[in-house]
C-alpha positions as CSV (number, residue, x, y, z in Angstrom):
1,M,0.0,0.0,0.0
2,K,2.8,2.4,0.8
3,N,4.4,1.7,-2.6
4,K,1.1,2.6,-4.2
5,F,0.9,5.9,-2.3
6,N,4.4,6.7,-3.5
7,K,3.5,6.0,-7.1
8,I,0.4,8.1,-7.1
9,L,2.3,10.9,-5.4
10,S,4.9,10.7,-8.0
11,M,2.3,10.9,-10.7
12,L,0.3,13.7,-9.2
13,A,3.3,15.4,-7.6
14,L,1.1,16.8,-4.9
15,G,2.5,15.5,-1.7
16,S,4.7,17.2,0.9
17,L,7.2,20.1,0.4
18,F,9.4,18.9,-2.4
19,F,10.7,21.6,-4.7
20,T,12.8,19.7,-7.2
21,S,12.8,22.4,-9.8
22,C,13.7,25.2,-7.4
23,D,17.1,24.1,-6.0
24,D,18.7,27.6,-6.1
25,F,15.8,29.0,-4.1
26,L,15.9,26.3,-1.5
27,D,19.7,26.3,-1.2
28,R,19.4,29.5,0.8
29,A,19.0,27.3,4.0
30,P,20.1,23.8,4.9
31,L,17.6,21.3,3.5
32,S,17.3,19.7,7.0
33,N,16.1,23.0,8.4
34,I,13.4,23.8,5.8
35,T,10.0,24.7,7.2
36,P,7.1,26.4,5.4
37,S,7.5,29.5,7.5
38,D,11.2,30.1,6.4
39,Y,10.3,31.1,2.8
40,L,7.8,32.9,0.7
41,N,7.6,35.8,3.2
42,T,9.2,38.6,1.2
43,E,8.9,40.2,-2.2
44,A,12.3,38.8,-3.2
45,D,11.2,35.3,-2.2
46,L,8.1,35.6,-4.4
47,A,10.0,37.0,-7.3
48,T,12.6,34.2,-7.2
49,Y,10.1,31.5,-6.9
50,T,7.8,32.5,-9.8
51,I,10.6,33.3,-12.2
52,S,11.9,29.8,-11.6
53,K,8.6,28.4,-12.9
54,Y,8.7,30.2,-16.3
55,N,8.4,27.4,-18.8
56,F,8.0,29.1,-22.1
57,P,9.6,28.0,-25.4
58,T,12.8,30.0,-25.9
59,H,16.1,29.6,-27.7
60,G,18.4,27.0,-26.4
61,G,20.7,24.2,-27.5
62,W,21.7,23.6,-31.1
63,G,19.8,24.7,-34.2
64,V,17.7,27.7,-35.0
65,G,15.9,27.9,-31.6
66,T,12.2,28.6,-31.5
67,F,12.2,29.3,-35.3
68,A,12.3,25.5,-35.7
69,N,9.1,25.0,-33.8
70,D,7.0,24.9,-37.0
71,N,9.0,21.9,-38.3
72,H,7.0,18.8,-39.0
73,T,4.0,20.9,-40.4
74,D,3.0,21.9,-43.8
75,N,4.9,25.2,-43.2
76,Q,8.4,23.9,-42.5
77,M,10.4,20.7,-42.9
78,T,13.5,19.2,-41.4
79,S,15.6,16.2,-42.6
80,S,13.8,13.9,-40.2
81,Y,10.1,13.2,-39.7
82,A,7.7,13.1,-36.8
83,T,5.9,9.9,-35.9
84,R,2.6,11.9,-35.6
85,W,2.4,11.7,-39.4
86,V,2.7,7.9,-39.4
87,P,-0.3,6.2,-37.9
88,G,0.8,3.2,-35.8
89,E,4.3,4.6,-35.2
90,W,3.4,7.0,-32.4
91,K,3.2,4.7,-29.4
92,V,1.6,4.7,-25.9
93,P,4.5,5.3,-23.5
94,T,5.1,2.8,-20.7
95,A,5.6,5.7,-18.2
96,G,5.9,9.4,-18.1
97,G,4.3,11.4,-20.9
98,D,2.1,14.5,-20.6
99,Y,0.0,13.2,-17.7
100,E,2.1,14.7,-14.8
101,F,1.6,17.5,-12.4
102,G,5.1,18.7,-11.3
103,R,4.9,22.3,-12.2
104,I,1.2,22.5,-11.3
105,R,2.1,21.1,-7.8
106,D,4.7,23.7,-7.3
107,L,2.4,26.6,-8.3
108,N,-0.4,25.2,-6.2
109,Y,1.9,25.2,-3.2
110,F,3.0,28.8,-3.9
111,I,-0.7,30.0,-4.1
112,E,-1.7,28.0,-1.1
113,Q,1.1,29.4,1.1
114,V,1.3,33.0,-0.2
115,V,-2.3,34.1,-0.8
116,P,-3.3,33.7,2.9
117,K,-0.2,35.6,4.0
118,W,-0.9,38.4,1.4
119,K,-4.5,38.7,2.6
120,A,-3.3,38.8,6.2
121,N,-0.7,41.5,5.3
122,K,2.1,39.3,6.4
123,L,4.4,39.7,3.4
124,S,7.2,42.3,3.4
125,G,8.0,44.4,0.3
126,V,6.4,46.8,-2.1
127,A,2.7,45.9,-2.1
128,G,2.3,46.4,-5.9
129,N,5.2,44.1,-6.6
130,I,3.9,41.4,-4.2
131,E,0.6,41.4,-6.0
132,H,2.4,41.2,-9.3
133,Y,4.3,38.1,-8.4
134,I,1.1,36.5,-7.0
135,G,-0.5,37.3,-10.4
136,E,2.4,35.6,-12.1
137,S,1.6,32.4,-10.2
138,Y,-1.9,32.4,-11.4
139,F,-0.8,33.0,-15.0
140,L,1.8,30.3,-14.8
141,R,-0.7,27.7,-13.4
142,A,-3.0,28.7,-16.3
143,Y,-0.2,28.2,-18.8
144,E,0.6,24.7,-17.5
145,Y,-3.0,23.7,-17.6
146,F,-3.3,25.0,-21.2
147,N,-0.4,22.8,-22.1
148,K,-2.3,19.9,-20.7
149,V,-5.5,20.7,-22.5
150,Q,-3.7,21.0,-25.8
151,A,-1.9,17.7,-25.3
152,L,-4.6,15.6,-23.5
153,G,-7.9,17.4,-23.6
154,D,-9.8,16.4,-20.4
155,F,-7.6,16.8,-17.4
156,P,-7.9,16.8,-13.5
157,I,-8.5,20.3,-12.0
158,I,-6.4,20.4,-8.8
159,K,-5.9,23.7,-7.0
160,T,-4.4,22.6,-3.7
161,T,-1.8,20.2,-2.3
162,L,-3.3,16.9,-1.2
163,K,-2.9,14.6,1.8
164,D,-1.1,11.3,1.4
165,E,-4.3,9.3,1.4
166,L,-5.1,6.8,-1.3
167,G,-8.8,7.8,-1.7
168,E,-8.1,11.5,-2.0
169,L,-5.2,11.0,-4.4
170,V,-7.2,8.6,-6.7
171,G,-10.2,10.9,-6.6
172,A,-8.0,13.8,-7.6
173,S,-6.8,11.9,-10.7
174,V,-10.3,12.0,-12.3
175,R,-10.2,13.9,-15.5
176,Q,-12.5,16.8,-15.9
177,P,-14.2,17.8,-19.3
178,R,-11.8,19.9,-21.3
179,N,-14.2,22.9,-21.6
180,M,-14.4,23.0,-17.8
181,V,-10.6,22.9,-17.6
182,S,-10.5,25.8,-20.1
183,R,-13.0,27.8,-18.0
184,F,-10.8,27.2,-15.0
185,I,-7.8,28.5,-17.0
186,L,-9.7,31.6,-17.9
187,S,-10.6,32.1,-14.2
188,D,-6.9,31.9,-13.2
189,L,-6.0,34.4,-16.0
190,D,-8.7,36.7,-14.7
191,S,-7.0,36.6,-11.3
192,A,-3.7,37.2,-13.0
193,I,-5.0,40.2,-14.9
194,T,-6.3,41.7,-11.7
195,L,-3.0,41.4,-10.0
196,L,-0.4,41.9,-12.7
197,K,1.1,45.3,-13.4
198,S,0.8,46.9,-16.9
199,A,4.6,47.1,-16.8
200,S,6.3,44.4,-14.8
201,P,9.1,45.2,-12.3
202,N,11.6,43.9,-14.9
203,A,10.4,45.5,-18.2
204,Q,9.3,43.0,-20.8
205,N,11.5,40.2,-19.4
206,R,8.7,39.3,-16.9
207,L,5.0,38.8,-17.4
208,N,2.6,41.8,-17.5
209,K,-1.1,42.5,-17.8
210,N,-1.2,42.6,-21.6
211,A,0.6,39.2,-21.8
212,A,-2.2,37.8,-19.7
213,Y,-4.9,39.3,-21.9
214,L,-3.2,37.9,-25.0
215,F,-2.9,34.5,-23.5
216,K,-6.5,34.5,-22.3
217,S,-7.5,35.3,-25.9
218,R,-5.4,32.4,-27.1
219,V,-6.9,29.9,-24.7
220,A,-10.5,31.0,-25.4
221,L,-10.0,30.9,-29.2
222,Y,-8.4,27.5,-29.0
223,E,-11.3,26.0,-27.0
224,A,-14.0,27.6,-29.0
225,T,-12.6,26.4,-32.3
226,W,-11.8,22.9,-30.9
227,L,-15.5,22.5,-29.9
228,M,-16.7,24.0,-33.1
229,Y,-14.7,21.8,-35.5
230,H,-14.5,18.6,-33.5
231,R,-18.2,18.6,-32.5
232,N,-19.9,15.2,-32.6
233,T,-16.6,13.4,-32.2
234,A,-15.3,11.5,-29.2
235,L,-12.8,14.4,-28.7
236,V,-15.6,16.7,-27.4
237,P,-17.2,16.3,-23.9
238,G,-20.8,15.1,-23.9
239,S,-20.7,13.5,-27.4
240,A,-22.0,10.0,-27.9
241,N,-18.6,8.4,-28.0
242,W,-16.8,10.6,-25.4
243,P,-14.8,8.3,-23.1
244,G,-15.4,10.7,-20.2
245,K,-18.8,9.2,-19.6
246,K,-17.0,6.7,-17.5
247,S,-16.3,9.4,-14.9
248,H,-19.1,11.8,-15.7
249,P,-22.2,9.7,-16.8
250,N,-24.6,12.7,-16.4
251,F,-22.5,15.4,-18.1
252,T,-24.2,17.4,-20.8
253,L,-22.9,20.3,-22.9
254,N,-24.8,22.9,-24.8
255,I,-22.0,23.2,-27.3
256,D,-23.3,26.3,-29.2
257,T,-23.6,28.2,-25.9
258,E,-20.2,27.1,-24.9
259,I,-18.6,28.0,-28.2
260,D,-20.2,31.5,-28.0
261,F,-18.9,31.9,-24.5
262,F,-15.3,31.2,-25.5
263,L,-15.5,33.3,-28.7
264,T,-16.8,36.2,-26.7
265,Q,-14.0,35.8,-24.1
266,A,-11.4,35.6,-26.9
267,M,-12.7,38.8,-28.5
268,E,-12.9,40.8,-25.3
269,A,-9.4,39.8,-24.2
270,A,-7.8,40.3,-27.6
271,E,-9.1,43.8,-28.1
272,K,-7.6,44.9,-24.8
273,V,-4.2,44.3,-26.3
274,A,-4.8,45.2,-29.9
275,D,-6.4,48.6,-29.0
276,A,-3.5,49.4,-26.7
277,V,-0.4,48.1,-28.6
278,P,0.5,49.4,-32.1
279,L,2.4,47.2,-34.5
280,V,6.1,47.8,-35.1
281,N,6.9,49.6,-38.3
282,N,8.1,47.8,-41.4
283,T,10.3,49.8,-43.8
284,K,9.4,47.2,-46.5
285,D,12.9,46.7,-48.0
286,N,13.4,44.0,-50.5
287,G,15.3,41.6,-48.2
288,Y,18.9,42.3,-49.5
289,N,19.7,44.2,-46.3
290,S,17.0,44.5,-43.7
291,S,19.4,45.6,-40.9
292,A,17.6,49.0,-40.5
293,N,14.1,47.6,-40.6
294,P,12.4,47.6,-37.1
295,Y,10.0,44.8,-38.1
296,F,12.9,42.6,-39.1
297,N,15.0,43.5,-36.1
298,M,12.2,42.8,-33.7
299,F,13.1,39.1,-34.1
300,N,16.9,39.4,-33.8
301,D,17.6,42.3,-31.4
302,M,19.6,41.8,-28.2
303,D,17.3,44.4,-26.5
304,M,13.7,43.8,-27.4
305,N,12.4,46.2,-24.8
306,K,12.4,48.9,-27.5
307,Y,9.6,47.1,-29.4
308,G,6.2,47.6,-27.8
309,E,4.7,44.8,-29.8
310,V,6.9,42.3,-27.9
311,L,5.0,41.7,-24.7
312,L,7.4,39.2,-23.2
313,W,10.9,38.1,-24.2
314,R,13.9,36.2,-22.9
315,S,17.3,38.0,-22.8
316,Y,20.7,36.4,-23.1
317,S,24.1,37.4,-21.8
318,A,27.6,36.4,-22.9
319,A,28.9,37.6,-19.5
320,L,26.6,35.3,-17.7
321,N,27.3,32.4,-20.1
322,V,23.6,32.3,-21.2
323,S,23.6,32.1,-25.0
324,H,22.4,30.1,-28.0
325,N,23.3,29.0,-31.5
326,V,20.5,30.5,-33.6
327,N,22.6,32.6,-35.9
328,H,25.4,30.1,-36.1
329,Y,22.9,28.1,-38.0
330,M,20.5,30.7,-39.5
331,N,23.2,33.0,-40.9
332,T,25.9,30.6,-41.9
333,N,23.8,27.6,-43.2
334,G,20.4,26.2,-43.5
335,G,20.0,24.9,-40.0
336,N,18.4,21.6,-41.0
337,T,15.1,23.3,-41.8
338,G,13.3,25.1,-44.6
339,Y,10.0,26.5,-45.7
340,T,7.7,24.4,-47.8
341,R,6.6,25.2,-51.3
342,G,3.0,25.3,-49.8
343,L,3.9,28.1,-47.4
344,V,5.8,30.1,-50.0
345,E,3.0,29.9,-52.5
346,S,0.5,31.0,-49.9
347,F,2.0,34.5,-49.8
348,T,0.1,36.8,-52.2
349,M,1.6,39.4,-54.4
350,S,1.9,42.8,-53.0
351,N,-1.2,43.8,-54.9
352,G,-3.2,41.3,-52.8
353,L,-3.7,38.7,-55.6
354,P,-2.9,35.1,-55.1
355,I,-0.1,34.0,-57.4
356,Y,-2.4,31.9,-59.6
357,A,-4.9,34.7,-60.1
358,A,-5.2,36.3,-63.5
359,G,-3.2,39.5,-63.7
360,S,-1.3,38.8,-60.4
361,G,2.1,39.6,-61.9
362,Y,3.7,36.5,-60.4
363,H,7.3,36.1,-61.8
364,G,7.4,32.3,-61.4
365,D,9.6,30.0,-59.3
366,D,12.6,29.4,-61.6
367,S,14.8,31.1,-59.0
368,I,14.4,32.3,-55.4
369,S,14.7,35.9,-56.6
370,T,11.7,35.6,-58.9
371,V,9.7,33.8,-56.2
372,K,10.2,36.8,-53.9
373,A,9.8,39.6,-56.4
374,D,6.7,41.8,-55.8
375,R,5.4,39.5,-53.2
376,D,4.1,40.1,-49.6
377,N,7.0,41.8,-47.9
378,R,7.1,39.2,-45.2
379,L,8.3,36.7,-47.7
380,Q,10.9,39.1,-49.1
381,I,12.5,39.9,-45.7
382,F,12.0,36.6,-43.8
383,M,13.3,34.2,-46.4
384,K,16.9,34.1,-47.5
385,G,17.9,34.3,-51.1
386,P,21.3,34.0,-52.9
387,R,23.4,37.1,-53.1
388,E,21.7,38.8,-50.1
389,L,23.8,40.5,-47.5
390,R,24.9,38.4,-44.5
391,F,26.9,40.7,-42.3
392,T,27.0,44.5,-41.9
393,D,30.2,44.4,-39.9
394,R,32.4,42.0,-41.9
395,N,33.6,41.8,-45.5
396,N,34.9,38.9,-47.5
397,T,38.6,38.4,-48.2
398,T,38.5,40.7,-51.2
399,G,36.9,43.5,-49.2
400,G,33.5,43.1,-50.7
401,P,30.3,42.4,-48.8
402,M,29.7,38.9,-47.5
403,L,26.7,37.5,-49.4
404,E,24.4,34.5,-49.0
405,G,25.3,31.6,-51.4
406,Y,23.2,29.1,-53.1
407,P,21.2,26.9,-50.8
408,D,23.1,23.7,-49.9
409,I,20.3,21.1,-50.3
410,V,22.7,18.1,-50.4
411,G,24.9,18.9,-47.3
412,L,25.1,17.4,-43.8
413,A,21.7,17.1,-42.2
414,E,22.7,19.4,-39.3
415,T,23.3,22.3,-41.7
416,R,21.2,21.4,-44.7
417,Y,18.8,23.8,-46.5
418,V,16.2,21.1,-46.4
419,T,13.8,22.5,-48.9
420,G,16.0,25.2,-50.5
421,Y,13.7,27.9,-49.1
422,A,15.7,29.1,-46.1
423,L,14.6,30.8,-42.9
424,K,15.7,34.4,-42.2
425,K,13.2,35.3,-39.5
426,G,15.5,36.0,-36.5
427,M,18.7,36.3,-38.5
428,S,21.3,38.9,-37.1
429,Y,23.6,40.8,-39.4
430,L,26.2,41.0,-36.7
431,S,29.1,38.5,-37.3
432,G,29.7,37.9,-33.6
433,Q,26.2,36.4,-33.3
434,A,27.1,33.7,-35.8
435,E,30.2,32.6,-34.0
436,G,29.6,29.2,-32.4
437,S,27.3,29.3,-29.4
438,A,27.8,33.1,-28.8
439,G,24.3,34.1,-29.7
440,T,22.7,36.7,-27.4
441,T,19.8,37.8,-29.5
442,G,16.5,37.8,-27.6
443,S,13.8,35.2,-27.8
444,I,10.1,36.4,-28.2
445,V,7.5,34.6,-26.0
446,F,4.4,36.8,-26.6
447,R,3.8,39.3,-29.5
448,A,0.9,41.6,-29.6
449,V,0.0,40.9,-33.3
450,E,-1.4,37.6,-32.1
451,A,-4.2,39.5,-30.4
452,Y,-5.1,41.2,-33.7
453,L,-5.3,37.8,-35.4
454,N,-7.2,36.2,-32.5
455,Y,-9.8,39.0,-32.6
456,I,-10.3,38.8,-36.3
457,E,-10.9,35.0,-36.2
458,A,-13.0,35.0,-33.1
459,S,-15.2,37.8,-34.2
460,Y,-15.8,36.4,-37.7
461,L,-16.7,33.0,-36.3
462,K,-19.1,34.6,-33.7
463,N,-20.7,37.2,-36.0
464,K,-20.4,35.4,-39.4
465,S,-19.1,38.6,-40.8
466,L,-16.2,41.1,-40.5
467,N,-17.0,43.8,-38.1
468,A,-15.3,47.2,-38.4
469,K,-12.8,46.5,-35.7
470,A,-11.8,43.1,-37.2
471,L,-11.4,44.8,-40.6
472,D,-9.3,47.6,-39.1
473,Y,-7.0,45.1,-37.4
474,W,-6.6,43.1,-40.6
475,Q,-5.9,46.1,-42.7
476,R,-3.2,47.2,-40.2
477,I,-1.5,43.8,-40.5
478,R,-1.6,43.8,-44.3
479,T,-0.4,47.4,-44.5
480,R,2.6,46.5,-42.3
481,A,3.2,43.5,-44.5
482,G,3.3,45.6,-47.7
483,V,0.2,44.0,-49.1
484,N,-2.9,45.8,-50.5
485,S,-5.0,46.5,-47.5
486,D,-8.2,45.8,-49.4
487,V,-8.7,42.2,-48.1
488,Q,-11.7,41.7,-50.4
489,I,-9.4,41.7,-53.4
490,T,-7.7,38.6,-52.0
491,I,-10.9,37.0,-50.9
492,N,-12.7,37.5,-54.3
493,N,-9.7,36.0,-56.2
494,T,-9.1,33.0,-53.9
495,N,-9.6,29.6,-55.6
496,M,-10.1,27.0,-52.8
497,Q,-9.2,24.1,-55.1
498,E,-5.8,25.7,-55.7
499,E,-5.3,26.5,-52.0
500,A,-6.2,23.0,-51.0
501,K,-3.4,21.5,-53.0
502,R,-0.7,22.6,-50.5
503,D,-2.4,24.2,-47.5
504,F,-3.7,21.9,-44.8
505,A,-5.8,24.7,-43.3
506,A,-7.9,24.8,-46.5
507,Y,-9.7,21.9,-44.8
508,S,-11.8,21.3,-41.7
509,A,-13.3,17.8,-40.9
510,G,-11.9,16.5,-44.2
511,N,-13.8,19.0,-46.3
512,I,-12.4,21.9,-48.3
513,L,-13.6,25.2,-46.8
514,T,-16.3,27.0,-48.8
515,D,-16.0,30.2,-46.9
516,K,-13.1,32.1,-48.6
517,T,-13.1,34.9,-46.0
518,L,-12.5,32.3,-43.2
519,F,-9.7,30.7,-45.2
520,N,-8.0,34.0,-45.8
521,I,-8.2,34.7,-42.0
522,R,-6.4,31.4,-41.6
523,R,-3.9,32.4,-44.3
524,E,-3.1,35.7,-42.6
525,R,-2.3,33.9,-39.4
526,R,-0.1,31.4,-41.2
527,L,1.9,34.1,-42.9
528,E,2.3,36.5,-40.0
529,L,3.2,33.8,-37.4
530,M,5.4,31.6,-39.6
531,S,8.3,30.0,-37.8
532,E,6.8,31.0,-34.4
533,G,5.5,27.6,-33.4
534,F,1.7,28.2,-33.9
535,R,1.1,26.0,-36.9
536,F,0.5,22.6,-35.5
537,A,-1.7,23.8,-32.7
538,D,-3.8,25.7,-35.3
539,L,-4.1,22.7,-37.5
540,K,-5.3,20.6,-34.6
541,R,-7.9,23.1,-33.3
542,W,-9.2,23.6,-36.9
543,R,-9.5,19.8,-37.4
544,A,-7.5,20.5,-40.6
545,L,-5.9,17.0,-40.9
546,D,-8.7,14.5,-41.4
547,Q,-8.2,14.6,-45.2
548,L,-4.8,13.0,-44.7
549,K,-6.4,9.8,-43.6
550,T,-7.2,8.9,-47.2
551,N,-5.1,11.4,-49.2
552,P,-1.5,11.6,-47.9
553,V,0.5,14.7,-48.9
554,I,4.0,14.8,-50.1
555,L,5.6,18.1,-49.2
556,E,7.9,19.9,-51.6
557,G,10.5,22.7,-51.7
558,I,12.2,24.6,-54.5
559,K,11.9,23.9,-58.2
560,V,15.2,22.1,-58.3
561,W,14.7,20.5,-61.7
562,G,14.7,23.8,-63.7
563,P,17.1,26.7,-64.1
564,M,18.1,26.3,-60.4
565,Q,19.8,23.0,-61.0
566,K,22.8,24.8,-62.5
567,W,23.5,26.0,-58.9
568,F,24.4,22.5,-57.8
569,T,27.5,21.8,-59.7
570,N,31.2,21.1,-59.0
571,K,33.6,22.2,-61.8
572,G,30.7,22.1,-64.2
573,V,29.4,18.7,-63.2
574,S,26.1,18.3,-61.4
575,V,26.3,17.1,-57.8
576,L,22.6,16.1,-57.8
577,I,22.1,12.3,-57.5
578,E,18.7,10.9,-58.2
579,P,17.3,7.8,-56.5
580,N,18.3,4.5,-58.1
581,T,21.5,5.9,-59.6
582,P,23.8,2.9,-59.8
583,G,26.6,2.9,-57.3
584,K,25.6,6.2,-55.7
585,T,23.6,7.4,-52.8
586,A,20.7,9.7,-53.7
587,N,20.7,13.3,-52.4
588,V,17.7,14.7,-54.3
589,S,14.3,13.5,-55.4
590,A,13.7,12.1,-58.8
591,K,13.1,14.5,-61.7
592,S,10.5,12.2,-63.2
593,E,8.3,12.5,-60.1
594,S,8.3,16.3,-59.8
595,S,10.2,19.4,-60.8
596,Y,10.1,20.3,-57.1
597,L,12.4,19.0,-54.4
598,R,10.7,16.3,-52.3
599,P,13.0,15.9,-49.2
600,Y,11.2,12.7,-48.0
601,R,11.4,11.1,-51.5
602,I,15.2,11.0,-51.6
603,N,15.5,7.9,-49.5
604,L,13.3,5.2,-51.1
605,N,14.0,2.6,-48.5
606,A,11.2,0.8,-46.8
607,N,12.3,2.3,-43.4
608,N,11.3,5.8,-44.7
609,L,7.8,5.8,-43.2
610,V,6.8,9.1,-44.8
611,L,8.0,8.1,-48.2
612,N,4.5,8.3,-49.5
613,G,3.5,11.4,-47.7
614,Y,2.1,12.6,-44.4
615,R,-0.9,10.5,-43.1
616,W,-3.2,11.0,-40.2
617,T,-5.5,9.3,-37.8
618,E,-8.0,11.0,-35.5
619,A,-6.4,9.7,-32.3
620,H,-3.3,11.9,-33.1
621,Y,-5.2,15.1,-32.4
622,L,-4.5,14.3,-28.7
623,S,-1.6,12.5,-27.0
624,P,-2.0,9.1,-25.2
625,I,-1.8,8.7,-21.5
626,A,1.1,6.5,-20.5
627,F,0.3,2.9,-19.4
628,N,1.6,3.1,-15.8
629,H,-0.9,5.8,-14.9
630,F,-3.7,3.3,-15.3
631,T,-2.2,0.7,-13.1
632,I,-1.3,3.2,-10.4
633,T,-4.9,4.5,-10.2
634,S,-6.5,1.1,-10.2
635,S,-7.8,-0.6,-7.0
636,D,-6.3,-3.9,-8.2
637,A,-3.6,-2.7,-10.5
638,T,-5.7,-3.8,-13.5
639,P,-5.7,-1.0,-16.1
640,T,-9.3,-1.5,-17.0
641,N,-10.3,-0.8,-13.4
642,S,-8.5,2.5,-13.3
643,S,-10.3,5.7,-12.4
644,L,-8.7,7.1,-15.6
645,Y,-9.9,6.8,-19.2
646,Q,-7.6,6.7,-22.2
647,N,-7.9,9.3,-25.0
648,P,-10.0,8.3,-28.0
649,G,-8.4,5.9,-30.4
650,W,-5.5,5.0,-28.1
651,P,-5.1,1.6,-26.4
652,I,-4.4,1.0,-22.7
653,V,-1.4,-1.0,-23.8
654,A,2.2,0.1,-23.6
655,D,4.2,0.5,-26.8
656,Q,1.3,0.2,-29.2
657,G,0.0,2.8,-31.7
658,A,-3.4,4.3,-32.1
659,M,-6.2,1.9,-33.0
660,Q,-7.8,4.4,-35.5
């Protein structure tokens, strides 16, 4: 029995006073002398504790940092593939996984200890700062819970630390309907908004009120659209096949009312930010040298406090040995990533016309320069092209400017230009930033433009039309992007059959969208937030992957079999090797298949499980719960008698893939 207690405590991480992720904080006193009264009594204690619980995606390790977070989507590719695109290969873990409570436990403990002291006026320090750090704890708990909702859907709502009693612990492990968890998240964010300062005690390096409003709009929009597009499936509480009936047999949901609630919450929170925070200016250069462009520099500056649009960012310091490798890869090579043909072709011309529309003025894709010419300025400045400037503070050996070369599509995987369309969002023109792991450019966590996009989408879905505010926000984004601000021109000239060829978001529930305005709202989000890690979450909430069950998609890059093939020669001899070339290892896809580079069609071996394209199964919209959690929460260690239920389509068997 004691062993069972320990296992459940390990799973829930809700027991006594263990602070495994807060070592520096606890090291202030001998561990043997720790008591609850020793800490969390001063403003400094609170500030140290909450900052240690920041768990946002930021640059770190090797590669192009957060700009790789759209890899394994229809936006961006890397030389490897993700098992989520191979039904049967993503397995139920034996242990671990997303069903854990470590950070939630730590934040529950903080709130449980600090809030009573705050209400009793027993904390020392500046009152406004104390409230701010308490507000951070509510935000951070909401953030952790949203991660759980995105990964697992239904999840236990636990707001306190628990006693070491089997019944209480097992009861606490009961999953709650995802919409109720999302409502709880919004409640925590409302508490955070009440307490957080408009400007944090540490500029934009700590959370603030606008970041909380922005995040609230993100959560509400996510849940609203999940319920909208996944309705009548087992992935929505209260539906006929919802597995949560095991724990909540009498649960019912008025789904239309719930969707409306979350859309309203998303709109109200988003406009708080969008009305208050203007967009950073774009000088709209052609991409050769964007070093004086504030919009471009917002993603690569070492001091992002100067950009009001950046609501939260992480700073780095060479002196403190806190750095990254982003520009070692982004500036000097391809960083083992690349934009897809689908993303690149989604950008309209600067006149607002899709590239396939009559009279668009599209210059074709025989070279990267023609691909970029007269296009949406975001494509021009955020995608590298040959003979564009690399450094503003270093020349080549002959004294001339150092320029970007041709994309190395056949090099080592670590540095390869995977699709030939190379990332430039976040690139620094300073040579020191490209030296090894010396990178100190900032890493953006929250950017205000997301609020503009959230409002546009939420208001359109709620009102079934573009209201004046949504249209104004959209026009501001397009004007900044150097695109004709008349969105109707793009909408009127959109051909959904063309868009559906290479844009997963042209679909919902396996059907091509018929609403061209809605599609173009999705397009705008795709283009503005490219390489910022939003794409897969958006595809999931839009239910934009069902079509891949029966129609796998092979992603492509540059038009390698055309005029660009002359780039890939050595002393006049082509270095491109097609599959099935006798005595040689292929490094490019076959010309007979497509004129465009198909990175996952280079290796034709049977062990290449995405050889025939990305495929999908409904179960993959959510992650599986690891097997050991079912035995831990079972009265007789039999998984089927657990108080938990597995996510739809996943078995309660370790190391097996989804059943559907």
